[in-house]
VEXPA-954299 format. One record per residue: residue in three letters; x, y, z of N, C-alpha, C, O in turn; residue number from 0. Coordinates in steps of 0.2 Angstrom, whole numbers, plus 5000, padded with zeros to 4 digits. Layout:
BEGIN
res|n_c1|n_c2|n_c3|ca_c1|ca_c2|ca_c3|c_c1|c_c2|c_c3|o_c1|o_c2|o_c3|n
ala|X|Y|Z|X|Y|Z|X|Y|Z|X|Y|Z|NUM
...
This chain:
BEGIN
res|n_c1|n_c2|n_c3|ca_c1|ca_c2|ca_c3|c_c1|c_c2|c_c3|o_c1|o_c2|o_c3|n
ile|6095|5542|5573|6088|5541|5573|6085|5542|5579|6087|5538|5584|0
asn|6080|5546|5580|6076|5547|5586|6070|5542|5585|6065|5544|5582|1
trp|6071|5536|5588|6066|5531|5587|6059|5533|5590|6054|5532|5587|2
glu|6059|5536|5595|6053|5538|5599|6049|5543|5594|6043|5543|5593|3
arg|6053|5548|5591|6049|5553|5587|6047|5549|5581|6041|5551|5578|4
thr|6051|5545|5578|6048|5541|5572|6042|5537|5574|6037|5537|5570|5
ile|6041|5534|5579|6035|5530|5581|6030|5535|5582|6024|5534|5580|6
gln|6031|5541|5585|6026|5546|5585|6023|5549|5578|6017|5549|5578|7
phe|6028|5549|5574|6026|5551|5567|6021|5546|5564|6016|5547|5561|8
phe|6023|5539|5565|6019|5534|5562|6013|5533|5566|6008|5530|5564|9
thr|6012|5536|5572|6006|5535|5576|6001|5541|5574|5995|5540|5573|10
asp|6004|5547|5572|6000|5553|5571|5999|5554|5563|5993|5554|5561|11
glu|6005|5555|5560|6004|5557|5553|6005|5552|5548|6001|5552|5543|12
tyr|6009|5547|5549|6010|5542|5544|6006|5535|5546|6008|5530|5544|13
arg|6000|5536|5548|5996|5531|5551|5994|5526|5545|5992|5528|5540|14
val|5996|5520|5546|5994|5515|5540|5989|5510|5544|5990|5507|5549|15
pro|5983|5509|5540|5979|5504|5543|5982|5497|5544|5986|5495|5541|16
ile|5979|5494|5549|5981|5487|5551|5988|5486|5555|5988|5483|5560|17
leu|5993|5490|5552|5999|5489|5555|6000|5493|5561|5999|5499|5561|18
pro|6003|5491|5567|6005|5495|5573|6010|5500|5570|6014|5498|5566|19
pro|6011|5506|5573|6016|5510|5571|6023|5508|5572|6027|5509|5568|20
glu|6024|5504|5577|6031|5501|5578|6033|5496|5572|6039|5497|5569|21
ile|6028|5492|5570|6030|5488|5564|6030|5492|5557|6035|5491|5553|22
ala|6026|5497|5556|6026|5501|5550|6032|5505|5550|6035|5505|5545|23
ala|6034|5507|5556|6041|5511|5556|6047|5507|5554|6051|5509|5551|24
ser|6047|5501|5557|6052|5496|5556|6053|5494|5549|6058|5494|5546|25
met|6047|5493|5546|6047|5491|5539|6049|5496|5534|6053|5495|5530|26
ala|6046|5502|5536|6048|5508|5532|6056|5509|5532|6059|5511|5527|27
leu|6058|5509|5538|6066|5510|5539|6070|5505|5535|6074|5507|5532|28
ala|6068|5499|5536|6071|5493|5532|6071|5494|5525|6076|5493|5521|29
ile|6065|5496|5522|6064|5497|5515|6068|5503|5513|6072|5502|5507|30
glu|6068|5508|5516|6071|5515|5514|6078|5514|5514|6082|5518|5511|31
ile|6081|5510|5518|6088|5509|5519|6091|5504|5514|6096|5505|5510|32
thr|6087|5498|5514|6090|5493|5510|6089|5493|5502|6093|5492|5498|33
cys|6083|5495|5500|6081|5495|5493|6085|5500|5489|6088|5499|5484|34
pro|6087|5507|5491|6091|5511|5488|6098|5508|5487|6101|5509|5482|35
ile|6100|5505|5492|6107|5502|5491|6107|5497|5486|6112|5496|5482|36
leu|6102|5493|5486|6102|5487|5481|6101|5491|5474|6104|5488|5469|37
leu|6097|5496|5473|6097|5499|5467|6104|5502|5464|6105|5502|5459|38
val|6107|5505|5469|6114|5508|5467|6119|5503|5465|6122|5504|5460|39
leu|6118|5497|5468|6123|5492|5466|6120|5488|5460|6124|5484|5457|40
gly|6114|5489|5459|6111|5485|5453|6110|5478|5455|6111|5473|5451|41
leu|6109|5477|5461|6108|5470|5464|6101|5469|5466|6098|5472|5469|42
phe|6098|5463|5463|6091|5462|5464|6086|5468|5463|6082|5470|5466|43
thr|6088|5471|5457|6085|5477|5455|6077|5477|5455|6074|5481|5458|44
arg|6075|5472|5451|6068|5472|5450|6064|5470|5457|6059|5473|5458|45
phe|6067|5466|5461|6064|5465|5467|6064|5471|5472|6058|5473|5475|46
ala|6069|5475|5472|6069|5481|5476|6064|5486|5473|6061|5490|5477|47
val|6064|5486|5466|6059|5491|5463|6052|5489|5465|6047|5493|5467|48
ile|6050|5483|5465|6043|5480|5467|6042|5482|5474|6036|5484|5476|49
val|6047|5481|5478|6046|5483|5485|6044|5491|5486|6040|5493|5490|50
leu|6048|5495|5483|6048|5502|5483|6041|5504|5480|6038|5509|5482|51
met|6039|5501|5475|6033|5503|5471|6027|5501|5476|6022|5505|5477|52
ala|6027|5495|5480|6022|5494|5485|6022|5499|5490|6017|5501|5492|53
met|6028|5501|5493|6028|5506|5498|6025|5512|5495|6022|5516|5499|54
thr|6027|5514|5489|6024|5520|5486|6017|5520|5486|6013|5525|5487|55
ala|6014|5514|5484|6007|5514|5483|6003|5514|5490|5998|5517|5491|56
val|6006|5511|5495|6004|5512|5502|6004|5519|5504|5999|5522|5507|57
ile|6009|5523|5503|6010|5530|5505|6004|5534|5501|6001|5538|5504|58
gln|6004|5532|5495|5999|5536|5491|5992|5535|5493|5988|5540|5494|59
ile|5990|5529|5495|5983|5527|5496|5981|5529|5503|5976|5532|5505|60
phe|5986|5528|5508|5984|5528|5515|5987|5534|5519|5984|5537|5524|61
val|5992|5537|5516|5996|5542|5520|5995|5549|5517|5993|5554|5520|62
tyr|5997|5550|5511|5997|5556|5507|5993|5556|5500|5997|5556|5495|63
pro|5987|5555|5500|5983|5554|5494|5984|5560|5490|5983|5560|5483|64
glu|5985|5566|5492|5985|5572|5489|5992|5573|5485|5993|5578|5481|65
ala|5997|5569|5487|6003|5569|5484|6004|5565|5477|6010|5563|5476|66
trp|5999|5564|5474|5999|5559|5468|6004|5562|5463|6007|5557|5459|67
pro|6005|5568|5461|6010|5570|5456|6017|5567|5458|6020|5565|5453|68
thr|6019|5568|5464|6026|5566|5466|6026|5558|5466|6031|5555|5463|69
his|6021|5555|5468|6021|5547|5468|6020|5545|5461|6023|5540|5459|70
leu|6017|5548|5457|6016|5546|5450|6023|5547|5446|6025|5542|5442|71
gln|6027|5552|5448|6034|5553|5445|6038|5547|5448|6042|5544|5444|72
trp|6038|5546|5454|6042|5540|5457|6040|5534|5454|6045|5530|5452|73
phe|6034|5532|5453|6031|5526|5450|6034|5526|5443|6036|5520|5441|74
ala|6034|5531|5439|6036|5531|5432|6044|5529|5432|6046|5525|5427|75
met|6048|5532|5436|6055|5531|5436|6056|5523|5438|6060|5520|5435|76
met|6052|5521|5443|6053|5514|5445|6051|5509|5440|6053|5504|5439|77
leu|6046|5511|5436|6043|5507|5430|6048|5506|5425|6049|5500|5422|78
val|6052|5511|5424|6058|5510|5419|6063|5505|5421|6065|5500|5418|79
leu|6065|5505|5428|6069|5500|5430|6066|5493|5431|6069|5488|5429|80
leu|6059|5493|5432|6056|5486|5432|6056|5483|5425|6057|5477|5425|81
cys|6055|5487|5420|6054|5485|5413|6061|5483|5410|6062|5478|5407|82
arg|6066|5487|5411|6072|5487|5408|6077|5484|5412|6082|5481|5409|83
gly|6077|5483|5419|6082|5480|5423|6087|5486|5424|6087|5491|5422|84
ala|6093|5483|5427|6098|5488|5430|6103|5489|5424|6107|5494|5425|85
gly|6103|5485|5419|6108|5486|5414|6114|5482|5414|6115|5478|5419|86
thr|6119|5483|5410|6125|5479|5409|6130|5481|5415|6134|5477|5416|87
leu|6130|5487|5417|6135|5489|5423|6132|5488|5430|6132|5492|5434|88
ser|6129|5482|5431|6126|5480|5437|6128|5474|5440|6130|5469|5436|89
ala|6127|5473|5446|6128|5466|5449|6123|5461|5447|6125|5455|5446|90
asp|6117|5463|5445|6112|5458|5442|6115|5455|5436|6115|5449|5435|91
his|6118|5459|5431|6120|5457|5425|6126|5452|5426|6126|5447|5423|92
leu|6131|5454|5430|6136|5450|5432|6134|5443|5435|6137|5438|5433|93
leu|6129|5444|5439|6126|5438|5443|6123|5433|5438|6124|5427|5438|94
trp|6119|5436|5433|6116|5431|5428|6121|5429|5423|6120|5423|5420|95
arg|6126|5432|5421|6132|5430|5417|6135|5424|5420|6137|5419|5417|96
trp|6136|5424|5427|6140|5419|5430|6135|5413|5432|6137|5407|5431|97
leu|6129|5414|5433|6124|5409|5435|6121|5406|5429|6119|5400|5429|98
gly|6120|5410|5424|6117|5408|5418|6119|5401|5415|6115|5396|5414|99
pro|6125|5400|5414|6127|5393|5412|6126|5388|5417|6125|5382|5415|100
lys|6126|5389|5423|6126|5384|5428|6118|5382|5429|6117|5377|5431|101
leu|6114|5387|5427|6107|5385|5428|6104|5382|5422|6098|5379|5422|102
gly|6108|5382|5416|6106|5378|5410|6103|5382|5405|6101|5380|5400|103
């Protein structure tokens, strides 16, 4: 990763109000690496989806408002995961099966 170039993108093209480019870039990097891994594992799926939906909303509103068809498609796919969860072949399912009896 060329961090200087990333900061330059967040300074020029991906500018987000209020956040300095360094913080916005760090947050975006953390979200874009962590959340997809959580989704693939099916771990904390709804949390990861909410974070990605928030990031998509920020991108839509502040960075690329003309890209609404793409963002709408992303949002629709994430909405399915938010409403239905990760399913039975997920770490979430196993975690709740294990924790369920212990939580009462």
